[in-house]
C-alpha positions as CSV (number, residue, x, y, z in Angstrom):
1,X,2.5,-15.3,19.9
2,X,6.4,-15.2,20.3
3,X,7.7,-16.3,23.6
4,X,11.4,-15.3,23.1
5,X,14.5,-17.3,22.9
6,X,14.4,-20.5,24.6
7,X,16.5,-23.7,24.3
8,X,19.6,-24.0,21.9
9,X,21.0,-20.8,20.8
10,X,20.8,-20.3,17.1
11,X,23.9,-19.2,15.1
12,X,23.8,-15.5,15.0
13,X,24.4,-15.1,11.4
14,X,21.5,-17.3,10.8
15,X,19.3,-15.1,13.0
16,X,20.3,-12.0,11.3
17,X,19.7,-13.6,7.8
18,X,16.1,-14.8,8.7
19,X,15.4,-11.4,10.0
20,X,16.5,-9.7,6.9
21,X,14.7,-12.0,4.4
22,X,11.1,-10.6,4.5
23,X,12.6,-7.0,4.1
24,X,14.8,-8.2,1.3
25,X,11.9,-9.9,-0.5
26,X,10.0,-6.4,-0.5
27,X,13.1,-4.8,-2.2
28,X,14.4,-7.5,-4.4
29,X,14.2,-6.5,-8.1
30,X,14.7,-9.9,-9.3
31,X,11.5,-11.3,-7.9
32,X,8.6,-12.2,-10.4
33,X,5.8,-10.5,-8.5
34,X,5.1,-13.4,-6.1
35,X,5.4,-12.9,-2.4
36,X,5.2,-9.9,0.0
37,X,6.0,-6.6,-2.0
38,X,4.3,-4.4,0.6
39,X,5.6,-3.4,4.0
40,X,4.2,-1.4,7.0
41,X,6.6,-0.3,9.8
42,X,5.3,1.4,12.8
43,X,8.1,2.6,15.2
44,X,8.7,4.7,18.4
45,X,11.4,7.1,18.4
46,X,13.5,6.3,21.6
47,X,16.3,8.5,20.4
48,X,17.2,10.5,17.5
49,X,20.0,13.1,17.0
50,X,18.6,16.5,17.1
51,X,15.2,15.5,18.0
52,X,13.8,17.9,20.6
53,X,13.3,16.3,24.2
54,X,9.5,16.6,24.2
55,X,9.3,14.6,20.9
56,X,11.1,11.5,22.3
57,X,8.7,8.8,22.3
58,X,6.8,10.0,19.4
59,X,5.8,7.5,16.8
60,X,6.7,7.2,13.0
61,X,5.3,5.2,10.3
62,X,7.0,3.9,7.2
63,X,4.9,2.1,4.3
64,X,6.7,1.0,1.1
65,X,5.5,-1.0,-1.8
66,X,8.0,-2.4,-4.6
67,X,8.9,-0.9,-7.0
68,X,8.1,2.8,-6.5
69,X,5.9,3.7,-3.6
70,X,6.8,4.9,-0.3
71,X,5.0,6.9,2.5
72,X,6.9,8.3,5.7
73,X,5.0,10.1,8.6
74,X,7.7,11.1,11.1
75,X,8.6,14.1,13.1
76,X,11.2,16.2,11.1
77,X,13.0,19.2,12.7
78,X,10.6,19.3,15.4
79,X,7.1,18.8,13.5
80,X,5.4,16.0,11.9
81,X,5.6,15.6,8.2
82,X,4.3,13.3,5.7
83,X,6.3,12.6,2.6
84,X,4.7,10.3,0.0
85,X,6.0,9.1,-3.3
86,X,3.7,7.1,-5.9
87,X,5.8,6.5,-9.0
88,X,7.0,9.9,-10.2
89,X,4.3,11.9,-8.0
90,X,5.5,13.1,-4.8
91,X,3.7,15.2,-2.2
92,X,4.4,16.5,1.3
93,X,2.2,17.6,4.2
94,X,2.0,20.3,5.6
95,X,3.2,21.7,2.4
96,X,3.9,25.3,4.1
97,X,6.2,23.6,6.6
98,X,8.1,21.7,3.6
99,X,8.6,25.0,1.9
100,X,10.1,26.5,5.1
101,X,12.4,23.9,5.6
102,X,13.8,24.1,2.0
103,X,14.1,27.9,2.3
104,X,16.1,27.7,5.3
105,X,18.3,24.8,4.2
106,X,20.9,27.1,2.4
107,X,22.7,25.8,-0.6
108,X,21.4,22.4,-1.8
109,X,22.0,20.3,-4.9
110,X,20.8,21.8,-8.0
111,X,17.7,19.9,-9.2
112,X,18.3,18.3,-12.5
113,X,15.7,19.4,-14.9
114,X,13.6,16.4,-16.3
115,X,15.2,13.9,-13.8
116,X,13.2,10.8,-13.0
117,X,12.9,9.1,-9.7
118,X,13.1,5.5,-11.1
119,X,12.5,2.3,-9.1
120,X,14.1,1.2,-5.7
121,X,15.3,-2.2,-5.3
122,X,18.0,-4.6,-4.4
123,X,19.8,-6.4,-7.3
124,X,19.4,-9.9,-5.8
125,X,17.0,-12.7,-5.9
126,X,15.4,-14.3,-3.0
127,X,17.9,-17.2,-2.7
128,X,20.7,-14.6,-2.3
129,X,19.1,-12.7,0.4
130,X,20.2,-15.1,3.3
131,X,23.9,-14.1,2.3
132,X,23.2,-10.3,3.0
133,X,24.0,-11.1,6.7
134,X,27.6,-11.9,5.6
135,X,28.0,-8.2,4.8
136,X,28.3,-7.5,8.5
137,X,30.6,-8.7,11.4
138,X,28.2,-9.8,14.0
139,X,28.7,-10.1,17.7
140,X,26.3,-11.7,20.1
141,X,25.5,-9.1,23.1
142,X,22.9,-11.7,24.9
143,X,19.4,-11.9,25.7
144,X,17.4,-8.9,26.9
145,X,13.7,-8.5,27.9
146,X,11.3,-6.2,25.9
147,X,8.0,-5.9,27.4
148,X,8.5,-9.2,29.1
149,X,9.8,-11.1,25.9
150,X,13.3,-12.3,25.5
151,X,15.1,-10.8,22.6
152,X,18.3,-12.0,20.8
153,X,20.6,-8.9,21.1
154,X,23.5,-8.6,18.4
155,X,25.8,-5.8,17.4
156,X,26.5,-5.4,13.6
157,X,29.4,-3.8,12.0
158,X,30.1,-3.3,8.2
159,X,32.7,-5.7,6.9
160,X,36.0,-3.7,6.4
161,X,35.9,-3.7,2.5
162,X,32.4,-2.6,2.4
163,X,32.7,0.4,4.9
164,X,35.6,1.4,3.0
165,X,33.5,1.5,-0.4
166,X,30.9,3.3,1.3
167,X,33.1,5.6,3.2
168,X,31.4,4.7,6.5
169,X,34.2,4.5,9.2
170,X,31.9,4.7,12.2
171,X,28.9,2.7,11.1
172,X,27.7,0.5,13.9
173,X,24.1,-1.1,14.5
174,X,22.5,-3.0,17.4
175,X,19.3,-5.0,16.8
176,X,17.0,-6.7,19.3
177,X,15.4,-9.9,17.6
178,X,12.3,-11.2,18.8
179,X,11.6,-15.1,19.1
180,X,9.5,-14.9,15.9
181,X,12.3,-13.7,14.0
182,X,11.3,-9.9,13.6
183,X,13.2,-7.0,15.1
184,X,12.1,-5.5,18.3
185,X,14.4,-2.7,18.5
186,X,17.1,-1.1,16.3
187,X,19.9,1.3,17.1
188,X,22.0,3.0,14.4
189,X,25.2,5.0,15.0
190,X,26.8,6.9,12.0
191,X,29.7,9.3,13.0
192,X,27.9,11.9,15.3
193,X,24.4,10.8,14.5
194,X,22.3,8.3,16.4
195,X,18.9,6.8,16.2
196,X,17.2,4.2,18.3
197,X,13.8,2.9,17.4
198,X,11.3,0.4,18.9
199,X,9.3,-1.7,16.6
200,X,5.6,-1.7,17.4
201,X,4.3,-2.9,14.0
202,X,5.9,-5.1,11.4
203,X,3.7,-6.3,8.8
204,X,4.3,-7.7,5.2
205,X,1.7,-8.1,2.4
206,X,1.4,-8.8,-1.3
207,X,0.3,-5.1,-1.9
208,X,-1.4,-2.2,-0.2
209,X,-4.5,-0.3,-0.9
210,X,-4.3,2.5,-3.6
211,X,-5.7,5.0,-1.2
212,X,-2.6,4.6,1.0
213,X,-0.6,6.9,-1.5
214,X,-3.2,9.5,-1.7
215,X,-3.6,12.5,0.8
216,X,-6.4,12.6,3.0
217,X,-9.2,15.3,3.0
218,X,-7.5,17.2,5.8
219,X,-3.8,16.8,4.3
220,X,-5.0,17.9,0.9
221,X,-5.7,21.4,2.2
222,X,-1.8,21.9,2.6
223,X,0.2,19.9,0.1
224,X,3.4,20.7,-1.6
225,X,3.8,18.8,-4.8
226,X,7.3,18.1,-5.9
227,X,9.2,16.7,-9.0
228,X,12.1,14.5,-8.9
229,X,14.6,17.3,-8.5
230,X,12.5,18.7,-5.5
231,X,12.2,15.4,-3.8
232,X,16.0,14.9,-3.7
233,X,16.3,18.6,-2.4
234,X,13.9,17.9,0.5
235,X,15.9,14.9,1.6
236,X,19.0,17.0,1.2
237,X,17.5,19.4,3.7
238,X,16.5,17.0,6.1
239,X,20.1,15.5,6.3
240,X,21.9,18.7,5.9
């Protein structure tokens, strides 16, 4: 059990590097199949731009497995949606709501015929993951308690060259790191958009059950199946 930060204060870049590493191992496409390649994140939404007041405090779940599986359950535009991708197969529940969102989104990028989703991943090996913290300017904020546990709080800003390349002038994040090195809370600001999530579950594993990527019996009654182009349009509608 983690007891929080005690004793000597570890270098802030080392703290962030150690926090990033288990996430990076899931995404690294230079791995050889060893180590943790699956991840489950359970979060509580404390703030999200555009989220109705009655949905503040609702929970979301993100499940991923390298190289091409992801399932997200979250409130989207005022209603809970499940978006799941397994390879080139993509389904959304409830499908009727997804169709409504796409129908109201207005002009979206044209879906390229025959497009493929491809794999996700970071072009770095495990030895390089520790250097990802150097992409940020990190400032110590202090120690703050979450549920009685002391967390190291740090602000992260993209290095100027990276911010310029990504065209992210106003990107800023704050992370609360628990004594076990895992995040307890995360805040992100991009322009006029803000998100604050509280991590309630952070787990890594070598893989996840095959049933993770299949709709339940109840979900299967209202499913929208999408190809790669439709998948891109759906995310475009979410962020429009």
